[in-house]
N, C-alpha and C positions, 0 to 999 in steps of 0.2 A: 671372327667375322671376315677379316681380310683373306684368310685362307679359302673360305667358301667363294668369295668373289673371284679370286684368281682361278679357282677350280672351274667355275662356270665359264669364265672366259676361255680357258684352255679347251674345254669340251666343245665350245662353239667353233673354235678354229679346227678342232679335231674332226668334227662332223663335216665341216666344209672341205677339208683336205681329203677325207674319205670319199666324199661325193665325186671329186675330180680325179681320184686315183683308185678306182675300184679294183682294178686288176692287181695292184700291189698286195692288197689284202686277200683278194680272192684266191691267189696262188698259194696253196698251203705248203709247197715244197716238200722236203723230207720230214715227215712226222716220225714220232717215236714208233719203233717197230722192229722187225727182224730183217736184216739185210745180209745176204751171203752167209746165212746161218748164224749170224752174230746179232744179238739183241743190242739195239742202239737206243740211248736215251738222249733226247734233245735238251740242251741247256742253252739259254740265251745270255748274252753279255753285251751291254752297250755302254759306251763312254765316249768321250771326245778323244779321238786318236791323237790329234795334233795339239796336245796340251801337256803341261808339266806332269800331271798325274797320269794322263793317258799313255804317254810315251814309256812310262815305267810299268804300268799295269798290263799293257798288251802282251809283251813278251812273258810276263809272269803267268798270265792266264794260259797261254799256249804251253808253257813249260809244265804247268800243273796238270793240264789235260793229258799231255803226253806221258807224264809220270803215272797218273792214275790208270790210264789205258794199258800201260806196260807192266803194271803191278799185278801179278797173278794171285796175290793174297786178298784182293779186294774186288767186289762186284762179281766174282765168279764168272769171268768171261764177258760180262756186259760192258759195253763201251759208251763213253760219253761223247756226244756230238755237239761241239761248241759252235753256236751261231752268233757271229759278231755283227754289231751295228755301230756306226759312227754317228754320234749326236751332234757333232760339229759345234759343241757348246750352246746348242739351241734347245730351249725347253719345249718348243713346239715339235721339233723333229724327234726329240727324245720320247715324247708322248706317242707320236705316230709309230715309232719303231717298237714301242712296247706293244701296240696293237698288232703289229706284224708278227711279233714273237708268239702272241696268243693264237695266231693262225697256224703255227707250226707245232702245236701240242707240246710246248716245253713244260718240264716239271718244275723248273726254277729259273729265275733270272738273276744274273750277277751284275750288280751295279744299281743305279747309276752313280756317277761321282757328284752330280749336282743335287743339292738338297731341294731345290725348287722342283726339279723333275720328279724326285722321289716323292714329294708331297702329292703331286698330281696323279702319278700312276699307281700310288698305293691304294687309291680308291678302286682302281681296276683290279689290282691284285686281290683285294678283299672280296670282290664279287666273283672272281674266277678261281679263288683258292690256290693261287700260285705263290709260293714263298719268294720274297724279294731279298736277296742277300747283298747288302750294299757295303762295299769296302772303302767308300770315301764320302758318303753323305753323312756329315757330322752334326747337322742341325738338331739341337736337343729337343725341339718340339715335335719331332717324329716319334710320337708316343706309341707304345705297343697297345694302349687302350683304344686309341683311335684307329691305328693301323696294325692289326694283329699279325698280318702276314709280312710286315716289314721287320727284317732282322739285321741289325747293324753289326757288321763283323770287324769294325774298327772302333776307336775310342770316341765317345760322344764329346761334343764341345761343352757339355755340362761340366765334365771333369777338367777340361782344358781351361775353362774360365775360372774355375775355383783354383787351379794352379796359378793362373795369372794374378788372381786376387791375393793369394798367399805371397807371391813374389813382391807385389806392391806393398803389402802390409809389412813384410820382412824389412824392407828398406825405409819404412816409416812414412810413406806418402799417403795423403788423405784425399787428394783430388786428382782425377785423371781426365784426359780428353780422349774419347774413343773415336777413331777414324775407321770407318767400315763401309763396305759396299752395301747399297740399299736393296738387298734381296732377302729371301728367307734365311739363307746362311748367315748373312751379316747381321740383320736386325735381331734375329732370335739369339744369336750368340752374344751380342752386346747386352741384350736384356738379361741374360743369365749372369753376365759379368757384373751388371749393376746390383743384382741380388746378392752375389757373392761378396762384393765390396761392402755392401751395407752391413753384413755380418762382421766385417773387420773395422767398422766405424769409419769407412771411407765412402766415396761416391764418385760417380761420373759427373763432372761439372758441365761437360758439353758433349753432345753427340754430333759428330761431324760426318755426315753421310754423303756419298756420291753415287750416282747411278752406274749400273754395270756398263762398261765400255765408255766411261767418261773420258773426255779429252784432257790433254795436259793443261790446257787453259782453265778448265773446270777445277782440276786438282789444285792448280796454282791459286785460284780464288779461294778454294776451301782452306788451304794451309795458311794463306795470308790472314784470314779471319781467325783461325785457331791460334796463330802466333800472337794475336793481340789479347789473348786471354791470360788469366793469372797463372793457371797451371802450366807447367813445363814437362809434365809426364804424359806421353802419348802412347796409347795402345792401338796397334794397327791390326785390324781383322778383315782381310780382303782375300781375293782369289789369287792363287800363285801367278797366273799369267799376266796380271796387271799390277801386282804389288810393288815391283821395283820402281814404277813410275812415281809412287809416293815419295820414296827416298831420294829419287833424282831431283824432284822439285824441292824437297826439303833442304837438300844440300845447296841448291842454287839460292834459296832464300836465307841461308845462313842458320838453319835450324839443326844442324848436326855438329854443333860446337859445344863448348863448355856451358853447363847449366841445363842442358836438355837431357831428358830420359826417354828412350825409345824402346818399347817392348812389342814384339811381333808374335803373333800366334804361329802355329807350326807350318803355315804356308811358306814362310821364309826358309825354314830348314828343308822343306821339300824341294825348293829351287836349288839350294846349295848342294844337297845330296845327289841331285840329278846331274851334276857337272863333275867331270873327272878332275878338272882344275878350274877353279872359279877365276873369272877374268879380273884383272887388276882394277878396271874401272868399276866393276861390281862391288868388290871388297872396299874400295874407297868410299862408296856410297853408304856402307853399312857399319863403319867403324864405331864400336861402342854399343851396338844394338844387342838387346837380350831377346832370345827367341826360345821356343820349345820344340822338341822333337819327340816323336813316339819312342818310348823306351821299350826295346826288345832285348831280352837277356841273351847273352852269348850261349851258343850251344853248337854241337857238331852238326846238327841238322841245318841250322842257320848258316854255318860256315860253308857247308857243301852247296847249299842253294845259291848263296852269293857268288861262289866260285863258278857255278854253272851259268848264272846270269852274266858274269863277266865275260864268258866266252860267247855270249849272244849279243854283246853290245855293238852298236854301230855309231856312225858319226852323230846322228841325232840323239842317241841315248847312250852316252859314254858310261853313265852310272845309273843306279836305280835308287829311288827314295823308299821310305818305309811303306808307302801304299802298295808297292809291289809285293811286299811280304804279306800284307793283309789279303791282297787279292789271291795270292798263292794258297794261303790257308783257307780262304773261302771255298775254293774248288775242292780241297781235301775235306773240308767240313761237309759239303754236299755229298761227296763220294762216300764218306763213311756213314752218313745218315742213310743214303740209298742202300748201302750194303746191309745195314741193320734192318732197313725196311724190307728188303727181299728175304733176308734170313728169317724174319718173322712171318713169312708167307704172303707178303704184300704183293699186289699186282697193280700195274699202272693202267688207268682207264680214264677216258674223258667222256663227257656227256654234254648234250646241248642244253643251253639255258632256256627254259620254257618262256621266260619273259622276252626273249629275243626272237621267238618263232613268228611273232606277228610281223616282224620286219623281213620275212623270208623273200618277199617279192621286191624288196627295196634293192636299188642298185648299189647300196653301200655294203651289202653282204655281211651284216652283223652276225649272222648265224655261224660264221666261221669261227667266232669266239666261243670256245668251249670250256666247260668247268672241269678242273682237275679233281676227280672224285676223291682221291686219296691225299689231297693237299693238307688237310687238317692233321692227319696222322704223320705225314712227313714233317710238317712244321713242329709238331711235338717232339719228334725224334731229334730234329736239329737243335732245339733249345735245350735238350737233355744231354747233348754230346759233351764229352770231356776227354780231350786228348792233347798231346804235345805237338805243337806246330813250330814253324820257323819264327813266329812272333812270341812264342812261349806257350803257356798252358791255355787252351781254348775251352772255355766253359762260360755260361751265362748266368746272371743273377735273376731275381724274380722280375726285374723290369727289362729283361732281355738286353742288358748291357754286359760287355765283357768284364769278367771278374778281375779285380785288382788292376785298374788302369794306372799307368805311370808314364811320366815324361822325363826326358833329359832337359836340363836347363843349360842353355848355351850362351856364350858371349862372343860376338863377332869381333875379331881383332887381327891385325896383321894381314896375312894372306889366307886366313881360314877362321876357324872357330875353336873355342876350347870349352870344356864342360865345367860349369860352376857347381853342379850337383844334380840331384834328382828330386822329383816330386812324385808322390803317390798318395792316393786317398787313404792309405793305411797309416802313414806316419808323416805326411806333409813334406817339407823341405829337408833334405839331408845330403851330406857328402858321402854317405854310405849307400851302396846299391840297394834297391827295394828288396831284392831276393834275400839279402842278409837280414833285413829288418823284419821280414815276414816270420822269421823264427823267434822273434821277441814280441812281448806285449806291445800293442799299438800305443804310440805316444805322439800327440800333436800339440803338446804344450809349447808356449812361446820359447822357453829356454832350450827346447830340443831342436829348434829349427836352425839349420846351418847351411851356408853356401860359401864357396870360395870368393875371394875378392874380385871385384868387377873393374874392368877398364872401360870407363864411360866415354861418351863422345867428347872429343877434344883431347883424347889420350891422357886422361887423368884418372887416378885411383881414388880421388876424394869424392865422396858421395854428393851429387848435386842436391841443392836445396829442394828442387822440384817445383818451385813457383817463383814468380816475380810480381811486381806491382803491374796492374793492367797498363798496357801501352796506350794510355789515353792522354798523356801529357799533363795530368792533374795530380797534385799531391794528395795525400790522404786527408780527407775532411774529418777532423776530429772535433766533436762537440765537448765543450766544457761548461759546467753549470755556472751561471752568472749569480753568485751567491750574494746575499745581503748580510747574513750572520756568519761569523767566523771566517772572515776573508783570508786568514792565514793559510787556509787550506787551498782555496782557489779564488782568485779575484782578477778583475780586469787590469791590464797593464798597458802603458803607452809605448812599451818597447817593441822590438821587432816581432817577438813571439805573440804579443797580444794578450797574454795571460801569465800569471805568476802565482806562486804559492807552493806549499808542501807537495801537493799531488803533482804539480807541473814539474818540480825539480826531480821527483822520483821517476817520472816518465822519461824525462830528458836523459837522466843518468842511465836508465835501462836501455834506451835507444842507442846510446853511444857504445854499448857492449855488444850490439849485434854485428855480425860479420859483413853486413851490407847496409848501404844507406837507406834511410826511410824518409823521403820527403813528405812533410806533413804541414798542415795549417790548422790552427786553433780557431774555432768558431764559438762565440759565446752563446749559450742557450739560456734564454730567459730575458726579462725586461729590466733587470737590475733594481726593481722596486720591491720584490719579494723573492724568496727562494723558489726556483722552478720545481716542478714535479719530477722526481727522479724516475718514477715509473714511465712517465711520458718520454723522458730522455732515452731510456733504454728501448722503448718501443720504436722511437725514431731511428735508432741504430738497426733494430731488427727489420724495419721496413726500408732499409737501404737509403734513408735520407742522409745518414752520416756513415762513415766507415768505422768509426769507433767513438767511444765516450771516455774521457779522461777526467777524473775528479774523485770526489768522495762518494763513489757509487758503491753502495752496500751489496754484497753478494747474497741474494735470497733465492729460495727454491723456485719461485715463480719466474724470476728474471733469468735464471739459468736455462729455462725452457725455451727462450727465444733468442738468447745471445750466448756467446762464449766469453767467459771471464778468465783473466790471468790468475796466477798465484796471488793470494792476498798479500799486500805489502804492509798492512797494519791491522791489528785486531780491533774489532768495533762492536763488542757486545753491549746490550742495553743495560743501563744502571739507573738507579733512583737517586735524585739529588733533593735534599730537604734542608730546611733551616735548622741550625744547631745553636744551642745555648751552653754557656759555661756553667757547670754545676759545682756546688760546694760539697765538701765532705759531710756525710751524714753521721748521726750518732751511732749508727750500726756499721760504720766503715770497717771495723775490726773483723767483721764476719766475711767481707768480700774476698779476701785472698783465696779462700777455698770454696768450691762448689758445695752444695748441701750434701751431695753424695760423698764427697771427700770428708766432710765433717762427720757424717754418720759412721762411715767405715773406720775412720781414725779413732772415734770414741769406742766403738765395739772392740777394736784391736787393743786399746789400752786395757780394758776390763779383761779381755781374754788372756793377755800376757800376764796380768796381775794374778789371775786365777791359776794359771799354769805354774808360776813361780811359787805361789802358796802351796800347791800340791807337792811340788818337788822339795820344799823346805820344811813342811809341817812336821815331819817325823824326827828331824834332827836339829831344828833351829828353834830355840825358845822364843824368838821374836814373833814367830808365826804360830804360837800355841796359846791356849787360854779358852775362856768361855766362847760360845758360838757368836755372840754379838760382838765381842772384841775381835774375833777372827774376821768377821764380815767387814768391820771398819778397817781392819788392817789391809784387806785385799783392795778396797777402794782407795785408801790413802796411798798405799804403795804404788797402785796403778798410775794415778795421776801425778804423784810427786816425782815420778821419773821424767815427766815432761820438763821439769826444771832441774833435774839431776840433784834433787834435795831429799831423796828417800833416806830415812834413818836406819832402816832394817838392813842388816848385813846378810849376805847369802853365804852358806857354808858348803852346800852340796856342789859337786862338780857339774851336774846337769843344770841346776839352778843358775850357777854363774855363767854357763855357756849361753843359756837363753837370755839372761839379763844383759850380757855383753852385746849380743846381736841386736837386742831391742834398743839399747842405749844408742847404738849407731843409727838405727832407724829414726829415733827421736831427734837425734842431731840433724839429720837431713830434713826432717819435717820442720823443725824450728828454723833452720836456716832459710828454707824455701818460704815459709810463712813471713819471716821478717823481710825478705827481699820483695815479695809480692806486695805486702802492705806498704812498704816504703814507696814503691812505684805508684801505687794507687793514690797515695796521699800527696805525692810531689808532682806528678805529671798533670798537666791541664786536662780536665775532663770536659768533653763536649758531648752533649746528648741531644737526642731528638725523639719526638714522639712517634716518628716514622722509622720503622726498623727494617724496611725492605719492601719488595713488591707484594709480599703476602699481606702486609698491613694495608697497602693501597687497595688491593682486591677486596678485602673484607670491609672496607669503609665505603662511604658514599660521597667522599669529598672530591672536588675537582682536581684534575691532573693536567699539568702543562706538557705540551708536545711541540717540538720545533717545526716550523713551517716547512712543508715539503718532505718530512721524514717518513720513512716506511713504518715507523713505530705507531703511527696513527691507526693504520689498518691492522697492524699486528695486535694491538691491544683489544681492538673490537672483535676481530675474527678468531684470534687464538686464545685470548684470556677472558673473552665475553664481558668486557667492560663496556658499559653503556656509552654511546657516542655523546650523550648530553653532558657527561662528566669531563670531556676532553676540551682543553683550551689551547688553541693554536697561538704560539708565541713567535713573533716575526723578527725580534732583535734581542741582543744580549741585555739591553736596558729593560725590555719587557720581562726577561728572565728574573732580573733582580727585583723589579717592582712586584711581580706576581708572587714571588717567594716571601718577600717581606710583608706584603699585605696579608698573606695567609688565606685560608678558605673563608674565614669570617669577614674579612675585609674586602672581598671581591677578587682575591687572588687564588692561588692554588696551594694544595697541601704539599705537593712535590712535583718535580719535573722528571719525566722519563726520556732519556736521550742516549745517544751512543757515547761510548767511553772517550774517544778522542775529543769530541766536542766538550764533554764535561771536564776533562782534565785541563783543557785550555781555558774554559770558563772559570774554574776554581783557582787557577794560578794567579788571578788578579783580585780575588775576593777576600783575602786576609782572614780566612777560616770562618767567614760568616755562614757558609753553606758547606755541606759535606755529602759524600757518597754514603748512602745507608744500605746496608746489606751488600751482597755480591752481585756480579753479573748474572742475569737470569737468561741470557741468550749468548751464544758463541757464534760470531760471524767475523767478517773482515771486509775490507775495501779492495776492489780490484778494478782493472781497466776492462771495459766491455768492448767486444768486437762482434762483427757479424758471424753467424754460425759457420763453423768449419774454416775460419780464417787461420792460416798457419802462423800469423803474427802472435796470436794468443799464446801458443806453445813456446815460441822463441822468446817472447818477453817474460814468460814465467821463469824460464831458465835464467834470464838476465836478472830478474828480481831476486832469485835465490842467490845469485852471485853477489849482488849488492848487499844482501844480508850477511853473507859469509865474510866479505872483506871489510865490513863495518861502515860502508858508505851510507847504507840505509839509516843507521843510527845517527850518523853525523847530520844527515838532512833533517831527521826528526828533531835533534837538539837545536838546529838552526831556527826552525819555524815554531816549534812547540815546546817552550820552556815549561818546566814542571816546578811546583812549589810543594813544600812539606805538607800542606793541607789538602793537596789535590786528590789524595786518596785516603782521607782521614777515616779511621775506624775507631770504634769504642775502645779506649785504652784499658778500661776496667775489664772488659771481656777478654782482652788479650792477656792481662796480668793474672787472671784467676787461674788457680791450679785445680786440676781434676784428677780423677782416679787413673786416667790414661798415663799420667806422668809417674805414678807410684805403684802401679799394680805389681810390677816385677819385684820391688822391694818388699811389699806386703806379702807376696807369695813366698819369698825366701824365708821371711820371719815365721809365717804359718807352718811351713814345712819343718823348720827347726823345732818349733813347739811340739808338733806332732811326733817327731822322732824322739824328743826328750820324754814325752808322756809314754810312748811305747816302751822305751828302755826301762822307765820307772815301773810300769805295770808288770813287765816280765820279771823284774827283780822281786817285786812284792809277791807275785804268784809262786816263785821258786821258794822264798822264805816261808810262805804259808803252807806249802806242801811238806816242808821239813818239820814244821811244828803244827800239829792239828790234833789236840787232845780229844775233840769230839769224834774225829775220824776213828781213833783207836777204840773208843767206846762203842761205836756203831758196829765194829767187827764182832763183838761178843754178844750183841743183841740179835734176836731172831728177826726175820724180815717183817716189815710193817705193811699195812694196807695202803690204799691210794692216799687217803687223807693223812695218814701218818707219814707217808713219804714226803708230801708237800710241806708238812710241819717241820720235818727234818731239814729240807732244803732251805726253808726260811731261817731256821736256826743256824745253818752253815753260813748263809749270807751275812747274818748279823755278826757271826764270829769273824768273817772276813773284814767287815767294816771296823769291828773292834780291833782287829789285828793291825789294820792300816793306821788306826788312830794312835797306836802305841808308839812310844819313843823308840828310836833305832837301837839305843843301848839296851833297853829293856828286852827287845826282841832277841838281840844277840845273846844276852844272859840266859834267856829261856831256852834257846837252842843249845847252848853249851850244857845247861843242866840236863836236858833230855839225853844228850849223848853220854854223859856220865852214868845216868840211870840205865841206859841200854848196856853199857859195859859191865856194870855190877850184875 
């Protein structure tokens, strides 16, 4: 909307000027055509001659025109006629001069350097189809969608602001103050910077703008206000011709010393590069400043061009900045595009705009403005060009931006500047040149970002913190909850601090570890008659009523949306507290050492091992032979008698002894574990409760106690869907005891849900009357709350970690929060019971041993059976049988195998020896 307003105002001034200066526009001068047998093409260029950019650009444009016209390989004899106009840094004059160019039938315009002028005349270029090649208008809002005939031949500030954001994020700063000139160039650039910083979880805390041409007193007032802010990181985005005034005033105000960070956009490098030797007073102003410069790769073409410009320098322009290179390439871009245009058979022609014919009789002579008929075709050729220039490879992306933009990151120090590294949109910050990185896969990860060390303002290499407490003369206003319950955490104190407790001691210990003083004042929050609402306390911090909140403030998801928390300094999950009673041993206590799964698997394994030993011993041990009923009794007796090592049967086979030896070891372990577990169950005091955890409370309809002011009240309602009517707010520790002892039938509660630190402190004085039932069903912690983006939150988090590592945090905990043996009582019976988890490895080994023994035994039997098989010999002499006869024969063979297995070992051996003798005879 603002752009349209500015455009309308410019057009009003333009019409007025054209009314009083008709003859300027009416004189068409030399238009494109044929002169002295040579075809001449008019090209316009306008910029501010007497400016930092203009003094470099002017000679570069003239040199480029001369080089093009003298090059016989391009344009086939056609010459370029450059028409120069001086805008004198005036947007009004720049607009008028653009109209003058249109009266000369120019095929393209080079410039302007001002983004404001570029905005205005781009509307005119759209209507007349004349490409506008700007080598210095960097405003990122000059969009090709709105201005299709605007072609930026330098790097857009969109990329420069992302480079600035990467530098800020690299050094870990989260807030900056943007100082900028209040025009299209300044406003739109800073707007992009804000978006880029947001992606890095940083922000612009203040936008300090001044009008173009502001006086030193205005700048002085602006910087005095900025110096009272918290942030000490300043980003300066101004015009080159007035930018040094910022640093002159800043140095006088003492803002170029230790603790300050100054980052300037590439306007500063343009000034420094334009001077053969920077004046001492200038470098004194800029010590420690970080700035950017267009990165142009080294090449023979660039070296020759710079050498040629060196021969053209004068007192006003001893050196040339990077805009001279882009201006030179702009001329060659146009020349190459025209060469391709002519080679494709193109011709240049202009026609009158039918919409302007109605003004033919007007004294303004708008009919002198003619449309370039082939402008669209030339624009397409320009955007498709790809060649090597003095600034590197010249080609454009889909948004008409130069491909692969890059910057040098510079640090001003001593009598000049040094390069800290490079930035490119391909790989971010690096100490390796972008041309090297282009041959590798892109990598913008945090770990890959590198710069050399910086010499900051004040001649220090130590990175400034980047912020201070606001210069308002007031200490930090810190709210502390005025608690009624559990004053050991936070309570009122008559001492100088005004508050005391565990949380206060932790905060004070953390503050002393910071490398800077933190003046602060504690303010009690609440009336002291009941616990305050912690959600209200957090919201008061979020709405800037307090700078921070220190106390037992639980870190929850909703609270983190409005404030920043430090690292938790204590865990605070929710637990259930219920009344416990001492229980006596029951008649079935002997079953408690094992879980029912353990009992079942152990019994099955006893029978399995007994059966395995019986199979292995049956053929050679008379203790395992006899009638079937006797053998079944033997298996059961042998199995369970091994539990007490009282088995009477001896094992004679090697396999049987191996299995029995391993099994007796397993039995020894089981017996020992059972004895130890049963002893523990019978001797340790057993406390039991009918509440076994949060699941028990959810499934019941009994009342639940909640501490006054606790977040658990809303948590149980919103997250666990517990009816609000079941909750009872308890305002003191005496109410805790009374409600639990009365129970739900006596007007009390079945259990209390509270955070673990409160519960531990409560139980430490209760002599095991109450106990924690179940485990923590939430995981959270307490932290110190600060306003969003406060740098103190991050610094205190590091301090809290340091307290934890050096043991100071635990010492503070032991001072204020003594613990008793019953403070975390759990069911000793459940802890003493043994499950399969403790024995599955032992059972697995035993099972594998039994399986191996059975496999070896089976193989041995099969080998013996194959050596002696009388039925097999008989079957060889009989003819083949039918299907039913074959099944009968298989059944008979199986019975023979079972009978063979049931025979004694000695009997089998005698039969085999007899068979061998018969075969010999």
